[in-house]
VOKOL-393760 format. One line per field, with one value per residue (C-alpha): residue number from 1; residue in three letters; x, y, z. Coordinates in steps of 0.001 Angstrom, whole numbers, plus 500000, padded with zeros to 6 digits. Layout:
BEGIN
n [NUM|...]
res [ala|...]
c1 [X|...]
c2 [Y|...]
c3 [Z|...]
***
This chain:
BEGIN
n [1|2|3|4|5|6|7|8|9|10|11|12|13|14|15|16|17|18|19|20|21|22|23|24|25|26|27|28|29|30|31|32|33|34|35|36|37|38|39|40|41|42|43|44|45|46|47|48|49|50|51|52|53|54|55|56|57|58|59|60|61|62|63|64|65|66|67|68|69|70|71|72|73|74|75|76|77|78|79|80|81|82|83|84|85|86|87|88|89|90|91|92|93|94|95|96|97|98|99|100|101|102|103|104|105|106|107|108|109|110|111|112|113|114|115|116|117|118|119|120|121|122|123|124|125|126|127|128|129|130|131|132|133|134|135|136|137|138|139|140|141|142|143|144|145|146|147|148|149|150|151|152|153|154|155|156|157|158|159|160|161|162|163|164|165|166|167|168|169|170|171|172|173|174|175|176|177|178|179|180|181|182|183|184|185|186|187|188|189|190|191|192|193|194|195|196|197|198|199|200|201|202|203|204|205|206|207|208|209|210|211|212|213|214|215|216|217|218|219|220|221|222|223|224|225|226|227|228|229|230|231|232|233|234|235|236|237|238|239|240|241|242|243|244|245|246|247|248|249|250|251|252|253|254|255|256|257|258|259|260|261|262|263|264|265|266|267|268|269|270|271|272|273|274|275|276|277|278|279|280|281|282|283|284|285|286|287|288|289|290|291|292|293|294|295|296|297|298|299|300|301|302|303|304|305|306|307|308|309|310|311|312|313|314|315|316|317|318|319|320|321|322|323|324|325|326|327|328|329|330|331|332|333|334|335|336|337|338|339|340|341|342|343|344|345|346|347|348|349|350|351|352|353|354|355|356|357|358|359|360|361|362|363|364|365|366|367|368|369|370|371|372|373|374|375|376|377|378|379|380|381|382|383|384|385|386|387|388|389|390|391|392|393|394|395|396|397|398|399|400|401|402|403|404|405|406|407|408|409|410|411|412|413|414|415|416|417|418|419|420|421|422|423|424|425|426|427|428|429|430|431|432|433|434|435|436|437|438|439|440|441|442|443|444|445|446|447|448|449|450|451|452|453|454|455|456|457|458|459|460|461|462|463|464|465|466|467|468|469|470|471|472|473|474|475|476|477|478|479|480|481|482|483|484|485|486|487|488|489|490|491|492|493|494|495|496|497|498|499|500|501|502|503|504|505|506|507|508|509|510|511|512|513|514|515|516|517|518|519|520|521|522|523|524|525|526|527|528|529|530|531|532|533|534|535]
res [met|leu|val|val|leu|leu|val|ala|val|asp|asn|thr|val|leu|ser|phe|ala|val|pro|ser|leu|ser|arg|ala|leu|ala|pro|thr|gly|thr|glu|leu|leu|trp|ile|ile|asp|ile|tyr|ala|leu|ile|leu|ala|gly|leu|leu|val|pro|met|gly|ser|leu|gly|asp|arg|phe|gly|arg|arg|lys|leu|leu|met|ile|gly|thr|ala|gly|phe|gly|leu|val|ser|val|val|ala|ala|phe|ala|pro|ser|ala|glu|ala|leu|ile|gly|ala|arg|ala|leu|leu|gly|phe|phe|gly|ala|met|leu|met|pro|ala|thr|leu|ser|ile|ile|arg|asn|met|phe|val|val|pro|gly|gln|arg|arg|ile|ala|ile|ala|val|trp|ala|ala|gly|phe|ser|gly|gly|ala|ala|leu|gly|pro|ile|val|gly|gly|thr|leu|leu|glu|his|phe|trp|trp|gly|ser|val|phe|leu|leu|ala|val|pro|val|leu|ile|pro|leu|leu|val|phe|gly|pro|arg|leu|leu|pro|glu|ser|arg|asp|pro|leu|pro|gly|lys|ile|asp|pro|leu|ser|ile|val|leu|val|met|ala|thr|met|phe|pro|leu|val|tyr|gly|ile|lys|ser|ile|ser|thr|his|gly|leu|asp|ala|tyr|ser|leu|val|pro|met|ala|ala|gly|leu|leu|phe|gly|ala|ala|phe|val|arg|arg|gln|leu|arg|arg|pro|glu|pro|met|leu|asp|val|arg|leu|phe|arg|asn|pro|val|phe|ser|gly|ser|ile|ser|ala|asn|leu|leu|ser|val|phe|ala|gln|val|gly|phe|ile|leu|phe|leu|ser|gln|his|leu|gln|leu|val|leu|gly|gln|thr|pro|arg|glu|ala|gly|leu|met|met|leu|pro|gly|leu|met|leu|thr|ile|val|ala|gly|leu|ala|val|val|arg|val|val|arg|arg|val|arg|pro|ala|tyr|ala|val|ala|gly|gly|leu|ala|phe|ser|ala|val|gly|tyr|ser|val|val|leu|leu|thr|gly|his|asn|glu|ser|pro|leu|gly|leu|val|ile|ala|phe|met|leu|leu|gly|ile|gly|val|gly|ser|ala|glu|thr|ile|ser|asn|asp|leu|ile|leu|gly|ser|val|pro|pro|ala|lys|ala|gly|ala|ala|ser|ala|ile|ser|glu|thr|ala|tyr|glu|val|gly|ala|val|leu|gly|thr|ala|val|leu|gly|ser|ile|leu|thr|ala|gly|tyr|arg|asn|gly|ile|ala|leu|pro|gly|gly|met|asp|pro|ala|ala|ala|ser|ala|ala|ser|glu|thr|leu|gly|gly|ala|val|glu|ala|ala|lys|thr|leu|pro|gly|pro|gln|ala|ala|glu|leu|leu|ser|ser|ala|gln|ala|ala|phe|asp|ser|gly|val|val|ala|thr|ser|leu|ile|gly|ile|val|leu|met|val|ala|ala|ala|val|gly|ala|val|phe|thr|leu|arg|arg|val|ala|ala|asp|lys|asp|ala|val|his|asp|gly|gly|ala|pro|ala|ala|pro|gly|ala|ala|pro|ala|ala|ala|leu|ser|ala|pro|gly|gly|val|thr|ala|glu|asp|gly|ser|ala|asp|arg|asp|ala|gln|ala|glu|leu|ala|gly|ser|gly|ala|cys|pro|ala|pro|arg]
c1 [465120|461485|460421|462167|461062|457471|457690|459301|456617|453890|455275|455239|452058|449652|450268|449126|445976|444866|442669|440893|440301|439155|436400|435454|435564|434925|437205|437320|440545|441561|440770|442823|445826|445474|445240|448599|450337|449206|451481|454662|453604|452995|456059|458440|457102|457463|460758|462957|460641|460251|464000|464489|461727|463479|466703|464802|462375|464060|464497|463209|460129|459397|459952|457503|454833|455263|455126|451893|450275|451334|449919|446569|446077|446976|443959|441786|443056|442334|438648|438188|434567|435183|437887|437840|438435|441318|442908|442705|444197|447042|447756|448002|450282|452566|452461|453466|455861|457775|458377|459746|462410|464674|464386|465767|468903|469585|469296|471885|474159|474000|474229|477213|479770|482631|482515|483089|480226|477976|478607|477497|474382|473526|474038|471507|469169|469443|468855|465463|464520|465635|464071|460781|460903|461510|458736|456174|455202|455278|453352|450999|450231|449577|447290|445275|444714|442980|441773|440299|442365|442583|444628|447793|447525|447169|450728|451867|450247|452202|455443|455105|453869|457336|458865|456306|456942|460733|461752|461501|463628|466314|466728|468538|467009|469072|468500|470373|471498|471302|468373|467570|464130|461336|460813|457232|457880|460754|458457|455832|458442|459953|456480|455578|458773|458364|454592|454410|457872|457109|453605|455035|457636|455019|452776|455437|454660|450958|450851|454369|456147|453102|451455|450293|453898|455903|453816|453979|457682|458375|456382|458304|461639|460619|459590|462798|464872|463014|463648|467387|467628|465902|468140|471275|470105|469015|471579|469885|468501|466123|468359|471962|472058|475775|476222|475912|479183|480843|481603|481356|477846|476561|478272|476794|473320|473649|474818|471965|469355|470667|470995|467315|466512|468196|466538|462994|463208|464454|461710|459165|459807|460956|457646|455661|457803|457468|453701|452481|455005|455843|452414|453576|451376|452365|453684|455713|457126|458036|459906|461833|462913|463921|467555|468326|466795|468612|471903|471174|471225|474357|476248|475309|476733|479813|480857|481434|484551|485560|485900|488481|490860|489290|488391|484629|484759|485758|483248|480372|481576|481972|478421|477074|479154|477567|474178|475307|476386|472985|471259|473710|472680|469073|470086|471469|468817|465676|463854|464307|461345|463357|463481|467033|468753|466574|467038|470838|470650|468609|471103|473929|471837|471164|474891|475440|472582|473355|476975|476357|473405|475174|478332|476574|474217|477160|479048|475981|475643|479390|479758|477609|477864|475583|473519|472432|471800|468036|468316|470977|468883|465879|467881|469025|465447|464221|466846|465567|461950|462834|465016|462124|459711|462200|462918|459228|458517|461576|462269|458540|457958|460751|459332|455843|457104|459002|455914|453584|455939|456394|452880|451035|447335|445498|442604|438988|439547|436965|438028|438053|440100|442448|442999|443795|446106|448046|448720|450153|451154|448547|445886|446993|446798|443240|442233|443580|441070|438240|439721|439644|442695|444746|444090|444860|448166|449077|448287|450211|453240|453289|452725|455508|457926|456995|457501|460935|461886|460892|462998|466004|465652|465172|468246|470408|469418|470080|473575|474485|473210|474953|478295|478029|477116|480109|482482|480901|481319|485040|485552|483361|484351|488024|489242|487727|490211|489510|487900|489901|489021|490996|493862|491502|489968|493319|493589|495975|496007|494496|496491|498690|497006|493523|490799|488764|485010|484227|486756|484722|482048|482075|479980|483049|484723|487045|489463|490729|493931|491985|489720|487470|483980|482513|484551|483902|480175|480452|482406|479802|476988|478827|479389|475731|474526|472586|474609|475711|479329|480453|479950]
c2 [291953|290789|294279|296185|293572|294152|297947|297927|295611|297705|300867|299408|297330|300171|301878|298694|298533|302120|301254|298452|300389|303400|301290|299728|302768|305550|308110|311697|312925|314567|311445|309303|311599|311353|307553|307546|310406|310168|307218|309051|312263|310544|308336|311197|313344|310644|308942|311182|311165|307380|306924|308927|306977|303750|305036|305832|302935|300130|299419|295854|296944|299651|297169|294661|297330|298625|295105|294209|297535|297404|293904|294706|297942|296159|293895|296966|298581|295428|295545|299329|300072|303617|305963|307829|304594|303668|307097|306613|303127|304386|307122|304493|302406|305434|305787|302173|302139|304987|302664|299901|301528|303298|300312|297879|299897|300833|297171|296329|299090|297643|293967|294384|296768|295429|297509|294558|292561|295611|296331|292829|293163|296491|294947|292234|294909|296909|293717|293527|296883|295883|292443|293991|296464|293565|291403|294197|294557|290797|289779|292750|292068|288387|289100|291703|289313|286845|288747|292091|295236|294688|291518|293595|294813|291287|290515|292014|289374|286207|288212|289792|286775|285097|288345|288596|284967|284837|288491|288664|285506|286279|290065|291667|294691|297885|301486|304663|304360|308167|309144|312567|314085|313894|317250|317442|320756|319237|316418|318936|321036|318129|316981|320559|320589|317322|317282|320526|320067|316625|317721|320745|318668|316123|318946|320044|317067|318009|321798|322911|325673|327625|328497|324893|323750|326839|327888|324468|324184|327634|326797|323545|325334|327919|325217|323374|326417|326664|322957|323287|326347|324529|321464|323616|325340|322258|320406|317097|317525|315029|315123|316270|318420|318984|315567|317337|319138|315772|315620|311821|311947|314770|313397|309941|311405|313269|310137|308163|310709|311126|307369|306915|310031|308459|305062|306303|308826|306138|303691|306468|306689|303086|301640|304022|303277|299519|299607|302564|302615|298913|297681|295335|294270|295332|291836|291772|295208|293985|291024|293356|295426|292346|292096|295665|295203|291891|293561|296139|293278|291680|294986|295796|292471|292604|296126|294896|293113|296004|298452|296194|297406|300637|303728|304115|307507|305834|303006|305465|307750|304750|303668|307124|307169|303847|305517|308364|305835|304172|307461|307998|304688|305928|308875|306468|303749|305076|305771|302239|299900|297148|297336|295920|299301|300425|297095|297418|301016|299964|297184|299739|301948|298960|298322|301966|302316|299029|300037|303624|302803|300051|302047|305346|303680|301968|305262|306988|304368|304092|307826|307837|305918|302855|304621|307214|304739|305314|309021|308412|305641|307959|310608|307981|306807|310395|311001|307880|309085|312641|311272|309145|312076|314393|311821|311570|315290|316792|314248|313618|317337|317508|314453|315977|319349|317700|315719|318714|320808|318057|316666|317599|316706|315765|317972|317238|315667|315881|318661|316326|313698|316369|317722|314259|313453|316689|315974|312442|309569|307411|309964|309883|306077|306153|308998|307084|304298|306718|307874|306426|304409|307112|309732|307242|306292|309965|310755|307761|308519|312141|311212|308629|311048|313726|311243|310359|314041|314243|311154|312791|315907|313773|311689|314770|316076|312639|312535|315988|315226|311847|313240|316115|313657|311452|314413|315479|311966|311969|315286|314619|310986|311129|310941|307498|304687|301250|298981|299316|295680|294656|293556|291216|290014|289223|292347|295259|297843|301265|303811|306111|309331|308144|307891|304699|305074|304211|306750|309620|309286|312664|315476|317467|314577|313636|310920|307960|309803|312679|310530|307591|308575|305692|303021|304623|304467|300846|299940|301670|299754|296436|296998|297775|294733|296906|295811|292272|291477|291288|287905]
c3 [851398|851591|852653|849870|847334|848381|848342|844890|843506|845134|843528|840012|839862|840648|837313|835550|837692|836953|833916|835811|839016|836987|835460|838810|841130|838579|840275|839075|837495|840758|842790|840418|840868|844645|844467|842695|844533|848163|848943|847912|849672|853012|852680|851884|854716|857367|856484|858643|861708|861461|861174|864354|866120|865174|866717|869908|870384|868448|864747|864837|866768|864198|861360|862857|863456|859916|858476|860268|859405|855753|855364|856985|855051|851800|852362|853010|849792|847783|848731|848813|847824|846593|845359|848684|850604|848311|848797|852568|852309|850120|852681|855429|853219|852990|856788|857438|854479|856113|859080|856880|854758|857315|859647|857065|856306|859929|860987|858324|859671|863169|862214|859895|861381|859231|856008|853662|855157|855281|851618|850625|852793|851151|847709|848594|849998|846758|844776|846466|844947|841464|841739|842808|839945|837559|838973|839279|835604|835001|838112|837844|834201|834927|837890|836014|833127|835475|838562|839636|840221|843989|843539|843074|846671|848055|846944|850250|852437|851497|851325|854771|856750|856851|858114|860906|861904|861704|862064|865876|866156|863586|863658|866607|868306|868330|869326|870171|873838|874197|871958|873409|873722|871171|869475|868113|866361|864358|863240|862114|860299|858369|857296|856326|854259|852398|851718|849688|848172|846748|845714|843894|842090|841014|839772|837284|835042|834792|835248|834299|836193|837338|840653|841157|841410|842418|845449|847195|846396|847826|850959|851359|851050|853659|856123|855271|856171|859479|860119|859449|861669|864518|864178|864298|867483|869417|871557|870651|867102|865536|862457|862658|859518|860102|858512|855172|855889|855421|851667|851695|853137|850917|847806|848396|848897|845578|843760|845299|844247|840698|840107|840891|838851|835818|836173|836808|833977|831599|832557|831980|828243|827773|828994|826770|823729|824157|824662|822600|819744|819429|820587|823343|826254|829789|830515|827285|828086|831554|830070|827737|830741|832730|831459|832515|835944|836430|835538|838225|840740|839271|839157|842749|843924|841674|842644|846210|844946|842717|845613|847248|844555|843304|845282|845851|844117|840859|841306|841827|839021|836730|837463|836694|833491|832451|832905|830646|828002|828267|827507|824623|823052|823096|820924|818336|818370|820093|816827|815454|815225|816908|820711|820800|821071|823955|825739|825432|826640|829661|830410|830479|832735|834993|835412|836278|838727|840480|841033|842117|844390|846313|847027|847757|850254|851930|852215|853676|856400|856954|857532|860705|863990|864250|866938|864343|861540|861526|860746|858078|856510|856462|854602|852098|851551|851253|848564|846785|846880|845834|843026|841769|841926|840203|837505|836686|836983|835277|832552|832144|831604|829022|827258|827241|826008|823153|822202|822265|820156|817559|817092|813875|813844|810635|809658|810476|813897|816671|819115|822126|820298|818955|822464|823842|820932|821368|825062|825181|822947|824680|823801|820168|820063|821430|819088|816087|816765|815933|812599|809080|808029|806248|808947|811714|810089|809636|813277|814645|812478|813631|817272|817296|815625|818176|820999|819626|819603|823256|823996|822321|824480|827589|826784|826274|829701|831175|829656|830970|834477|834690|833502|835986|838752|837892|838092|841381|842802|842029|843830|846884|847471|846486|850113|850579|849945|848583|851183|854395|855117|852041|854311|856155|852909|851406|849281|849223|851974|851540|849590|851694|852707|851808|854436|854674|854324|857906|859143|857744|860367|862055|860594|859673|857916|860785|859756|861696|862494|864042|866202|865426|866529|864601|866379|869761|869109|868004|871128|873300|871618|871844|875535|876127|874188|871729|868730|867860|867243|863607|862042]
***
């Protein structure tokens, strides 16, 4: 949990530090974009290779290396003397961050082989993400009020030291007993897939659908096709893409991605509305978002008990439906001067995301043998990163388009100020400071109305996507029964004819009646000493 808490905080605090580091390092516009984007690009490209390396060489070993590297590079980033140095440090943070995330989930998969216990562990793991997202704006805002911009990077050091001290003693080592050969070409192909694909998606929010975004995306898809073809032909693939034939696995990945998509997209306009429309400070905005993020944690822990009685398909679909309701509340209250409606909407979204994320991650891990947990965890984390990037790019582009189409500028404005005001709400707020009172009020009123129109369009898209995702979850996950450990936990047995989650472990969706590959793999690991017995 310490690791995911740190990564979540690190992802959120940088946006608050951008004004300060811009004044200190004076980066160009392009350099500033690379400071922000390089971390996600490196991380997304290396998640799958790092997950496979963890399966081969040991997940705890990879976690410890990533922890030490992330901590050291965080210190380097904090004292970076130039924009170029900070870009390099952020790239290294992405490199070591890619070691951390798959290792945490795959260690959980191997420590907790009983589905009920594993589900609780995943709920705690997911709580680390939500807790970090909640703490990021508050801690970041507090630090930046009293210290220099680099202080936000030093947060990593006190968090990671306990893991380095106690991790080797408390965490068991595990690895794939039959890992196969390393395939350098597959590593190159997956990186060549993810780098341009993520870059292209991120470019949509700034350039729209033009050559800047479409060419990298097309290149990424071509390399992706080559990667899939190679994995299907190899007897020992780095990533068994046949896992996606399992509807439980593919459906859970989709639910995972779209849950993050919904949350990141919502935070995008919520943070702007609180700060630029209602005039709150970053710390005040963070406190307003705290109830929704806390409910994400509570829902993730509570849904563990729900799935003892309710099929996971309905739990995931219900969570996605809650997210749709949250977006619906925005349509009714988003234009009000009071933040109460948006806070309630974000609380509903938090309940939905917490529920769907916990169960979908559990189903992803439960649908593969423990020996392959690293690769499955990497796919789950990649879906998370792509969902976050898509949420920003797609919903951000819709929000920007709605704003640009709705803004009406008062006459007599300076061309530079007019250009900035027509692009973003933040630009309009800054431009209004240079205008006389009546013109400033007219510009702000028009800009806020235009922003609200963009929020309406964004919310409509969010509703449609969440409803479609909920329907898809019911169809793809319907074969999974309520927790098959319910008998052991004192609950009712699984419904007749329904397959438990852990029984759907083979790539083709093989059930327990057809042959339990998952239990065979667990027995093999237990016999070899690579996996601890269930607690």
